[in-house]
GUPAFI-236769 format. One record per residue (C-alpha): residue number from 1; residue in one letter; z negated, y negated, x. Coordinates in pm, whole numbers, plus 50000, padded with zeros to 5 digits. Example, Ala and Ser with C-alpha at 12.3 -4.5 7.8 and 13.67 -1.06 7.14 Angstrom:
[1; a; [49220; 50450; 51230]]
[2; s; [49286; 50106; 51367]]
//
This chain:
[1; m; [62883; 43527; 90473]]
[2; q; [62838; 43860; 90694]]
[3; k; [62522; 44042; 90672]]
[4; p; [62431; 44053; 91004]]
[5; e; [62403; 44397; 91187]]
[6; l; [62036; 44407; 91221]]
[7; s; [62033; 44745; 91375]]
[8; k; [62216; 44624; 91683]]
[9; l; [61982; 44339; 91765]]
[10; r; [61787; 44387; 92081]]
[11; k; [61596; 44218; 92343]]
[12; n; [61428; 44345; 92633]]
[13; y; [61093; 44208; 92714]]
[14; n; [61042; 44149; 93107]]
[15; s; [60817; 43842; 93131]]
[16; g; [60513; 44001; 93243]]
[17; e; [60274; 44303; 93204]]
[18; l; [59896; 44353; 93127]]
[19; n; [59717; 44557; 93369]]
[20; e; [59323; 44662; 93300]]
[21; s; [59232; 44544; 93677]]
[22; n; [59363; 44188; 93556]]
[23; l; [59172; 44140; 93246]]
[24; t; [58836; 43998; 93157]]
[25; i; [58572; 44212; 93032]]
[26; d; [58492; 43932; 92741]]
[27; p; [58797; 43936; 92468]]
[28; f; [58751; 43580; 92409]]
[29; k; [58777; 43452; 92767]]
[30; q; [59088; 43654; 92788]]
[31; f; [59208; 43501; 92478]]
[32; e; [59120; 43159; 92647]]
[33; i; [59337; 43260; 92946]]
[34; w; [59643; 43349; 92729]]
[35; f; [59606; 43052; 92529]]
[36; n; [59590; 42815; 92841]]
[37; e; [59890; 42971; 92953]]
[38; v; [60095; 42940; 92653]]
[39; l; [59986; 42581; 92598]]
[40; s; [60152; 42486; 92967]]
[41; n; [60465; 42684; 92866]]
[42; d; [60529; 42601; 92531]]
[43; k; [60309; 42367; 92329]]
[44; l; [60508; 42452; 91993]]
[45; e; [60235; 42521; 91748]]
[46; a; [60107; 42750; 92013]]
[47; n; [59792; 42757; 91769]]
[48; a; [59974; 42879; 91477]]
[49; m; [59847; 43200; 91343]]
[50; v; [59910; 43445; 91072]]
[51; l; [59610; 43516; 90829]]
[52; s; [59607; 43815; 90599]]
[53; t; [59377; 43867; 90339]]
[54; v; [59333; 44139; 90081]]
[55; s; [59249; 44093; 89673]]
[56; k; [59028; 44241; 89514]]
[57; n; [59311; 44510; 89368]]
[58; l; [59360; 44585; 89740]]
[59; s; [59716; 44369; 89761]]
[60; p; [59758; 44258; 90090]]
[61; s; [59929; 43857; 90153]]
[62; s; [59984; 43685; 90468]]
[63; r; [60040; 43321; 90533]]
[64; f; [60045; 43091; 90884]]
[65; v; [59735; 42887; 90929]]
[66; l; [59642; 42662; 91208]]
[67; l; [59341; 42749; 91466]]
[68; k; [59143; 42443; 91517]]
[69; d; [58868; 42557; 91721]]
[70; y; [58739; 42884; 91887]]
[71; s; [58432; 43036; 92055]]
[72; e; [58231; 43349; 92095]]
[73; k; [58129; 43261; 91763]]
[74; g; [58477; 43292; 91619]]
[75; f; [58815; 43123; 91518]]
[76; v; [58813; 42851; 91281]]
[77; f; [59069; 42710; 91032]]
[78; f; [59051; 42475; 90730]]
[79; t; [59214; 42488; 90390]]
[80; n; [59142; 42481; 90006]]
[81; y; [58870; 42748; 89916]]
[82; n; [59047; 42751; 89535]]
[83; s; [59374; 42846; 89720]]
[84; k; [59507; 43216; 89655]]
[85; k; [59327; 43284; 90010]]
[86; g; [59044; 43172; 89924]]
[87; k; [58980; 43313; 89605]]
[88; e; [59101; 43630; 89782]]
[89; i; [58854; 43582; 90064]]
[90; e; [58595; 43513; 89816]]
[91; g; [58644; 43865; 89687]]
[92; n; [58681; 44064; 90031]]
[93; k; [58546; 43917; 90353]]
[94; n; [58745; 44154; 90593]]
[95; v; [59047; 43968; 90736]]
[96; a; [59286; 43987; 91021]]
[97; l; [59460; 43714; 91248]]
[98; l; [59789; 43766; 91462]]
[99; f; [59953; 43512; 91728]]
[100; f; [60295; 43521; 91811]]
[101; w; [60393; 43371; 92154]]
[102; p; [60755; 43434; 92220]]
[103; s; [60801; 43204; 92520]]
[104; l; [60560; 43465; 92731]]
[105; e; [60651; 43791; 92496]]
[106; r; [60306; 43838; 92402]]
[107; q; [60091; 43861; 92079]]
[108; v; [59721; 43856; 91983]]
[109; r; [59599; 44069; 91686]]
[110; i; [59230; 44039; 91580]]
[111; e; [59034; 44189; 91304]]
[112; g; [58719; 44051; 91181]]
[113; t; [58517; 43922; 90901]]
[114; i; [58490; 43598; 90760]]
[115; k; [58261; 43302; 90615]]
[116; k; [58288; 42920; 90523]]
[117; t; [58193; 42672; 90790]]
[118; s; [57874; 42438; 90740]]
[119; a; [57950; 42139; 90564]]
[120; k; [57909; 41933; 90872]]
[121; i; [58181; 42084; 91033]]
[122; s; [58424; 42040; 90732]]
[123; d; [58321; 41682; 90716]]
[124; e; [58402; 41617; 91123]]
[125; y; [58709; 41783; 91088]]
[126; f; [58843; 41663; 90754]]
[127; y; [58761; 41284; 90877]]
[128; s; [58937; 41315; 91189]]
[129; r; [59248; 41383; 90998]]
[130; p; [59517; 41119; 90939]]
[131; v; [59434; 40939; 90603]]
[132; e; [59765; 41069; 90444]]
[133; s; [59644; 41425; 90545]]
[134; q; [59303; 41364; 90376]]
[135; a; [59467; 41218; 90070]]
[136; s; [59704; 41526; 90029]]
[137; a; [59402; 41744; 90048]]
[138; i; [59214; 41572; 89790]]
[139; i; [59489; 41575; 89518]]
[140; s; [59660; 41901; 89597]]
[141; e; [59530; 42212; 89399]]
[142; q; [59679; 42442; 89660]]
[143; s; [59883; 42785; 89535]]
[144; t; [59882; 42639; 89162]]
[145; v; [60242; 42613; 88992]]
[146; i; [60374; 42223; 88974]]
[147; n; [60665; 42092; 88787]]
[148; d; [60732; 41790; 88972]]
[149; y; [60691; 41722; 89386]]
[150; n; [60704; 41359; 89298]]
[151; n; [60415; 41358; 89101]]
[152; l; [60253; 41449; 89382]]
[153; v; [60356; 41168; 89630]]
[154; i; [60257; 40935; 89368]]
[155; q; [59918; 41065; 89349]]
[156; q; [59875; 41084; 89736]]
[157; q; [59961; 40702; 89723]]
[158; e; [59733; 40600; 89450]]
[159; t; [59474; 40761; 89644]]
[160; l; [59518; 40597; 89966]]
[161; i; [59557; 40254; 89765]]
[162; n; [59213; 40326; 89588]]
[163; n; [59058; 40425; 89910]]
[164; i; [58939; 40758; 89758]]
[165; l; [58910; 40970; 90079]]
[166; k; [58601; 41180; 90034]]
[167; r; [58609; 41549; 90130]]
[168; p; [58659; 41770; 89828]]
[169; e; [58371; 42034; 89790]]
[170; n; [58645; 42303; 89761]]
[171; w; [58818; 42197; 90119]]
[172; g; [58699; 42295; 90429]]
[173; g; [58662; 42538; 90729]]
[174; y; [58622; 42904; 90781]]
[175; i; [58502; 43115; 91076]]
[176; v; [58644; 43460; 91147]]
[177; t; [58417; 43678; 91363]]
[178; p; [58624; 43911; 91543]]
[179; i; [58526; 44305; 91570]]
[180; l; [58860; 44410; 91722]]
[181; f; [59124; 44221; 91953]]
[182; e; [59465; 44409; 92059]]
[183; f; [59638; 44196; 92329]]
[184; w; [60003; 44327; 92343]]
[185; q; [60256; 44209; 92652]]
[186; g; [60648; 44332; 92576]]
[187; r; [60738; 44551; 92825]]
[188; i; [61110; 44674; 92899]]
[189; n; [61230; 44984; 92732]]
[190; r; [60961; 44944; 92430]]
[191; l; [60709; 45053; 92670]]
[192; h; [60461; 44769; 92583]]
[193; d; [60140; 44722; 92713]]
[194; r; [59870; 44736; 92442]]
[195; i; [59512; 44652; 92521]]
[196; q; [59250; 44665; 92265]]
[197; y; [58844; 44541; 92269]]
[198; r; [58658; 44722; 92003]]
[199; f; [58295; 44571; 91926]]
[200; e; [58059; 44852; 91933]]
[201; k; [57732; 44892; 91766]]
[202; n; [57523; 44856; 92091]]
[203; k; [57694; 44487; 92102]]
[204; s; [57934; 44566; 92411]]
[205; w; [58320; 44577; 92400]]
[206; k; [58461; 44898; 92468]]
[207; i; [58829; 44835; 92650]]
[208; e; [59083; 45114; 92519]]
[209; r; [59504; 45123; 92628]]
[210; l; [59722; 45196; 92309]]
[211; s; [60023; 45398; 92306]]
[212; p; [60301; 45138; 92210]]
//
């Protein structure tokens, strides 16, 4: 197979522009506007976001997770607390989120701190999931090495048959509290729009345009 000439791959972005005059003063409301627009245009995993964490030895890692709720309190997702990301979060509460919506040529970058949601929130979401997904969460020792995938399938089926569907204590929600948003709109000739909201000590958001 011939290696593609990556240096020749080009895409001009021309779907829209981002002007300060059209922005809300609240980044959470601006996110909601964009999120609703992408849901109207492209419903394929619009809530997929990259979560980046940093270990105690300052080694970064990233993976996709699914946004399950958001408000002015923060952005919520659910996972295994004993996973690699869970262990890194335990040692370092600073994280980053990234949404990329190619249909609108937009991305949103968020930096903030993270903590666990309440057990009540974790229970409510866990029991709203399909029972097969509940069983998978119960039997999975996420991020550990396994020797046989079929064993997982058998364990899941046994859990469903025995009706052992109680949320594990090591599975639940996290909420990310933002201190920075960056809204990125692709523009022609790489002169992209980048608008940053930075949370200041007086508890207000400062809006700034960044160079592309």
